[in-house]
N, C-alpha and C positions, 0 to 999 in steps of 0.2 A: 439604445439598448445597453451598451457597456456601462452607462451611468447608472442604470437600474441595477445591474449586476453588482457594481461596486457598492451602491447604497444598501442593497439587501445583505451583502456579505458583511459590511460594516455594522449593520444593525444586529446581525446574528452574532458577530464577535462581541459586541457590547453586551448583549443579553447573556452570552456564555460567560463573560468575565464577571458579571455581576450576580450570577445565580449559582446555587449549589445543588448538588444531588443529580437528579435525572435529566434535567434540562440540558446541561452541557454535553452529556453523553448522547442524547438524541440529536443535538445539533452537529456533533462530531460525526455520527453515523450518516447523517444526511449529507454532510460535506464530503465524506469519503466516498459514499455511493455516487455522488454527483461527479467526482473526479473520475471514477472508474467508468461511469456511464458516458462521459464526454470522450474519454479515450476510445471506448468501443464505438461510439458514434463516428468518430473520425476514421477509425480503421474500417469499419463495416460500411458506414454510410458514404464516405468519400472515395474509398479505394475498392470496395466490394470484396475485400479479403476477410477471411474468417480466422480469428485467433482465439484459442481456448486457453492460452497461457497467462492471461492477465492476472489471474489469481495467484500464480507463482510469484510474480513481481510484487504484488500486494502483500503477500506473506513475507517476502524478503524485507520489504520496508518496515512492516509491522514488527517483525522479530528484531531488526536492527535497532529500532527505537527502544523497544523493551529491554534488550540486552544492555545497550549503552546506559539507559536510565538506571537499571539495576546496578551497574558498575559505578554509579555516582555522577554520571554526566548529566548536566541540565537538559531537561526536555527540549528547550528552545535551541540547544546546540545539536542534540540527537536527531531532532526532526529533519532539519535540512541535510544532515549527514546521511540519514536513512534514504532520503530521496536521491542523493548522489550515489549511494551504494546500489539501490535498485536500478537507477539509470545506467550505471556502469555494467551491471549484469545484463540488463536489457540490450545494451550496445553489443556486448559479447555474443548474446543470443542472436542478435539481428545479423551479425556477419554471415553465418551460414544460412539463416532463414531468408535473406534477401534473394537467394538463388532459386527459391521455390515459390509456387503460387497454388491457389485453389486448395484441393484436399490435402496436398502435401504440406502446405503451410499449417493447416489445421493439425496434421499429425505431428509436425515438429513442435508446435506450441503445446499440444496436449501432453506430449512426452516430457517437455520441460516442466509442466505443472505436476506431473506424476513424480518426476525426479525431486522437485522441491518438496512435495508432500512426504515422500519417502525419506528425504534427508532430514526434515524437521522431526520426524518420528524417531529415526535411528540415531541422530546425533544428540544423545541424551545429555552429554556434558555441556553443550552449548544451549540447546533449546528446551531442555527438560523432558524430551521425549513426548510420549502420548499425553502425559499430564500437563504439559505446557510449562511456562515460567511461573514460579510461585513468588509471592512477596511483593508484587507490583500493585500498589494501591493507587486509586485514581488521584488522590491528593499528592502523593509522592511524585507522580509524573508531571504534575503541573507546576511544580516549584522551580 
């Protein structure tokens, strides 16, 4: 099974590298959705816990990549840095969240998601507020 996953991932990367337009966008959405789905499957399926805060970590990673790319950092450097930033924030969130289970964990994680959402809207200087970040083209991020 791992060989099939590696083969399919390699084929998707090859197709994305050789095509323009909508195809790499769709493949990126599929890959990102798969990562979030696997994370939720591990959390809910293996531990039985409910987390509603995954979207907050997803947003932190996405904004980190976009902000670094707009500042002139290469996408290929910004991408792993965003994972590290989201992982660090997740670690800090996990410290108090490890003490709660069941509906209390769901409340902690949904509160985190609301805080991230509110922060992205109100921190206009960094995130562009409700309008989001402007000037980030698909070609610019891939260079």
